[in-house]
C-alpha positions in Angstrom: 56.7 54.1 67.0 54.0 54.0 64.3 54.0 56.9 61.9 50.8 58.7 61.1 50.0 61.8 59.0 48.9 63.6 62.1 52.3 65.1 62.9 53.1 67.3 60.0 56.2 69.2 59.1 55.3 72.5 57.4 58.3 74.3 55.9 58.1 78.0 55.4 55.2 78.5 57.7 56.2 82.1 58.6 55.7 83.1 55.0 52.5 84.4 53.4 50.9 81.2 52.1 52.4 78.9 54.7 51.1 80.9 57.7 47.7 81.3 56.2 47.6 77.5 55.7 48.7 76.7 59.2 46.0 79.0 60.6 43.3 77.4 58.5 44.4 73.9 59.2 44.8 74.3 63.0 41.3 75.9 63.1 39.8 72.9 61.3 41.7 70.0 62.8 42.2 69.3 66.5 43.8 65.9 65.9 47.0 67.1 64.2 50.3 68.7 65.4 52.2 71.1 63.1 55.9 71.6 63.3 56.8 74.8 61.5 60.3 75.0 60.2 61.2 78.4 58.9 64.6 80.2 58.5 62.9 83.6 59.1 64.6 85.3 56.1 63.2 88.6 54.8 60.1 86.9 53.6 59.4 85.1 56.9 57.5 87.4 59.2 57.1 86.4 62.9 54.0 88.5 63.0 52.3 86.0 60.6 52.6 83.4 63.3 51.0 85.4 66.1 47.6 84.1 65.1 48.4 80.6 66.1 51.7 80.5 68.0 50.0 79.7 71.4 48.1 76.8 69.9 49.0 73.6 71.8 49.1 71.7 68.6 51.8 74.0 67.1 55.6 74.1 67.5 58.0 76.5 65.8 61.6 75.6 64.9 63.8 78.3 63.4 66.2 76.8 60.9 67.2 76.1 57.3 65.7 73.3 55.2 69.2 72.8 53.7 70.5 71.7 57.1 70.2 67.9 56.9 71.2 67.4 60.5 68.4 69.7 61.7 65.8 68.2 59.5 66.8 64.7 60.5 66.6 65.7 64.2 63.1 67.2 63.6 61.9 63.9 62.0 63.3 61.9 64.9 62.2 64.0 67.8 58.7 64.7 66.4 58.0 61.4 64.5 57.1 63.4 61.4 54.3 61.6 59.5 54.0 64.0 56.5 55.6 67.1 55.0 53.9 70.1 53.4 56.7 72.0 51.7 56.1 75.8 51.2 59.6 77.1 51.9 61.1 78.7 48.9 62.8 81.8 47.6 60.0 83.2 45.5 60.5 86.7 44.1 61.4 86.7 40.4 63.2 90.1 40.6 65.5 88.8 43.4 66.2 85.6 41.4 67.4 87.7 38.5 69.8 89.6 40.8 70.8 86.7 43.1 70.1 83.4 41.5 72.4 81.4 43.8 70.0 81.8 46.8 67.2 80.3 44.7 69.3 77.3 43.5 70.3 76.5 47.1 67.0 76.9 48.9 64.6 75.7 46.2 66.6 72.8 44.8 69.1 71.8 47.5 66.5 72.4 50.3 63.9 70.3 48.6 66.4 67.5 48.0 67.4 67.6 51.7 63.8 67.2 52.8 63.2 64.4 50.3 66.3 62.5 51.4 65.5 62.7 55.1 61.8 61.7 54.5 63.0 58.8 52.4 65.3 57.6 55.1 62.6 57.8 57.8 59.7 56.6 55.8 61.2 54.0 53.4 64.5 52.8 55.0 63.2 52.3 58.5 60.8 49.5 57.8 58.0 51.3 56.1 58.5 49.7 52.7 54.9 49.9 51.5 55.1 53.7 51.3 52.7 53.9 48.3 49.9 52.8 50.6 51.3 54.5 53.7 49.7 57.5 55.4 53.0 59.4 55.1 52.9 62.0 52.4 55.1 64.7 50.9 53.1 67.6 49.5 55.2 70.0 47.4 53.8 73.5 46.8 54.8 74.9 43.4 53.9 77.6 40.9 52.4 78.0 37.4 55.6 79.9 36.4 57.3 76.5 35.7 55.2 76.3 32.5 56.6 79.5 31.0 54.5 82.1 29.2 51.1 81.9 27.4 50.0 83.9 24.5 46.6 85.6 24.3 44.7 82.3 24.5 45.0 79.0 26.2 45.6 77.7 29.8 48.1 75.8 31.7 47.0 72.4 33.2 48.7 69.4 34.7 49.9 68.2 31.2 51.5 71.4 30.1 55.2 71.1 29.2 57.7 72.9 31.5 59.4 75.9 30.0 60.7 78.1 32.9 62.0 81.5 31.9 63.6 82.9 35.1 66.0 81.5 37.7 63.1 81.4 40.1 60.8 79.4 37.9 63.7 77.2 36.8 64.6 76.4 40.4 60.9 75.5 41.1 60.8 73.3 38.0 63.9 71.5 39.2 62.3 70.9 42.6 59.1 69.7 41.0 61.1 67.1 39.1 63.0 66.0 42.2 59.7 65.4 44.0 58.3 63.5 41.0 61.4 61.4 40.8 61.2 60.3 44.4 57.7 58.9 43.7 58.7 57.1 40.5 62.1 55.8 41.7 61.5 55.1 45.4 57.7 54.9 45.6 57.4 57.8 47.9 53.8 59.1 48.5 54.0 62.6 47.0 51.6 65.1 45.5 52.5 68.4 43.8 50.3 71.4 43.4 51.0 74.3 41.0 49.2 77.5 41.8 48.6 80.9 40.1 49.5 84.2 41.7 48.4 84.4 45.3 47.2 87.6 47.0 45.6 88.6 50.3 46.3 89.9 53.8 49.9 89.7 55.2 51.7 89.3 51.8 55.3 90.5 51.7 55.6 94.1 50.5 57.8 93.1 47.5 54.9 91.5 45.7 52.8 93.4 43.2 49.5 94.0 45.1 51.1 95.0 48.4 53.5 97.3 46.5 50.6 99.0 44.7 48.7 99.5 48.0 51.8 100.6 50.0 53.0 103.1 47.4 49.5 104.5 47.0 49.0 105.1 50.7 52.4 106.7 50.9 51.5 108.9 47.9 54.5 107.6 46.0 54.8 106.6 42.4 53.2 103.2 41.7 55.7 101.3 39.5 54.2 99.1 36.7 56.6 97.1 34.5 56.6 97.9 30.7 53.2 98.8 29.4 51.3 97.0 32.2 49.6 94.6 29.9 51.1 91.4 31.2 48.3 89.1 32.5 48.2 87.1 35.7 45.5 84.7 37.1 44.9 85.8 40.7 44.1 83.4 43.5 43.0 84.6 46.9 45.2 83.0 49.5 42.4 81.4 51.7 41.0 79.7 48.6 44.4 78.4 47.8 44.9 77.1 51.3 41.5 75.3 51.2 42.6 73.7 47.9 46.0 72.6 49.5 44.1 70.9 52.3 42.0 68.9 49.8 45.0 67.8 47.8 47.1 66.9 50.9 44.3 64.9 52.5 42.7 63.3 49.4 45.0 63.7 46.4 46.2 60.6 44.5 49.8 59.7 45.2 52.1 60.8 42.3 49.6 63.2 40.9 49.9 66.9 40.2 47.0 69.4 40.7 46.8 72.8 39.1 45.1 75.4 41.3 43.9 78.7 39.7 41.7 81.6 40.7 39.9 82.0 37.4 40.6 85.7 37.8 42.8 86.9 34.9 43.7 90.6 34.8 46.5 92.8 33.5 48.9 94.3 35.9 47.8 97.8 34.9 44.1 97.0 35.6 45.0 95.5 38.9 46.6 98.8 39.8 43.5 100.7 38.6 41.1 98.5 40.5 43.1 99.0 43.7 43.3 102.7 43.2 39.5 102.9 42.7 39.0 101.0 45.9 41.3 103.4 47.7 39.5 106.4 46.2 36.3 105.1 47.7 37.8 104.1 51.1 40.5 106.6 51.8 40.1 109.5 49.3 42.7 112.1 48.7 41.9 115.8 48.2 41.7 116.8 44.6 43.6 113.7 43.4 43.0 110.1 42.4 45.4 107.3 43.4 45.6 106.3 39.7 47.5 109.5 39.0 50.4 107.9 40.9 50.7 105.0 38.3 54.1 105.2 36.6 55.5 102.9 33.9 59.0 101.6 34.5 61.6 99.6 32.6 60.3 96.1 32.0 61.6 93.1 33.9 64.1 90.9 31.8 62.3 87.9 30.4 58.9 89.1 31.7 56.4 86.3 30.9 53.4 87.8 29.1 50.5 85.7 30.5 49.7 83.0 33.0 46.3 81.3 33.3 45.4 77.9 34.9 42.7 75.4 34.0 41.6 74.0 37.3 39.2 71.4 35.9 41.0 68.6 37.7 40.5 70.3 41.0 36.8 70.8 40.2 36.3 67.2 39.1 38.4 65.6 41.9 37.2 67.6 44.9 34.4 69.9 43.7 36.7 72.8 44.6 36.1 76.3 43.3 37.5 79.6 44.6 35.1 81.5 46.8 36.5 84.9 46.1 36.3 86.8 42.8 38.8 89.5 42.1 36.6 92.3 43.4 35.8 90.7 46.7 39.3 89.5 47.2 40.9 92.8 46.4 38.4 94.6 48.7 39.3 92.3 51.6 43.0 92.8 50.9 42.8 96.6 50.7 40.7 96.7 53.9 43.5 94.7 55.7 46.3 97.1 54.6 44.2 100.1 55.3 43.6 98.9 58.9 47.4 98.3 59.3 48.2 101.7 57.8 45.7 103.5 60.0 47.0 101.7 63.1 50.6 103.0 62.3 49.4 106.5 61.7 
């Protein structure tokens, strides 16, 4: 059976970014079928899939990307034409406490997917994979580049210098994907993004933590002095960029995707608190009074920022949301959920 890119294996599609991407892609394309492989660990939320689970162009498979037999069966049964690989252990704090999970999922899992894809795309008669429609798109992070000082930006040529078990495991998976292009000629693209945020993000991440703690009137924990800087990217903007790279990116290339929205962690907390003061005011208090400084994370990178010039030049892509509009949409989402529960 001839392979096409129209049957796509998406890994980690019950997670935050993956589920947002599936929703966007199914809404835009009626000529594709998405197979979503997700283990449904703590970061995979079945509710995230409720927005598209009844779509006739969608199939869910619960399982582990490290399970080679399962991945092989999915490729055979569904004639997988391409892979968009989101699945990863992603929380830095958890990687410090339990690095083995990150090594297994992020490195071994990526290797398993690559091996099965190579077998089906290269070893079963499709020798001209460089010009084939089959594609492996690996979703990665700017954290592989380490930490910036007060100035400068990461881009596609930045040297790798990961500083946590999480970022080291993602760096290793990036190199594996790159090697399958240069060694075997596999059609791959890699995208490295800055910090995502938006509706339905897992509660362990910074912005949902701030909102959740504030609405519960609990202390809002901020690491160290709160002056660590991140570049924030609204999740829908990221998903639109992923679609462009997947469909139009040059094989073997890497694309850096940033939000052009740098802010300190402390100011993110203050901005969210100000939005909550306006939308759900407390009596005689401000949400910012709940901000508390806690012991800093070991090896906490000072600053991330991405130069997305290649995305602009290649696809005329720019993020639609600035930090104010994106945070307002995010706060509104969590307020709606909080109100529904109470």
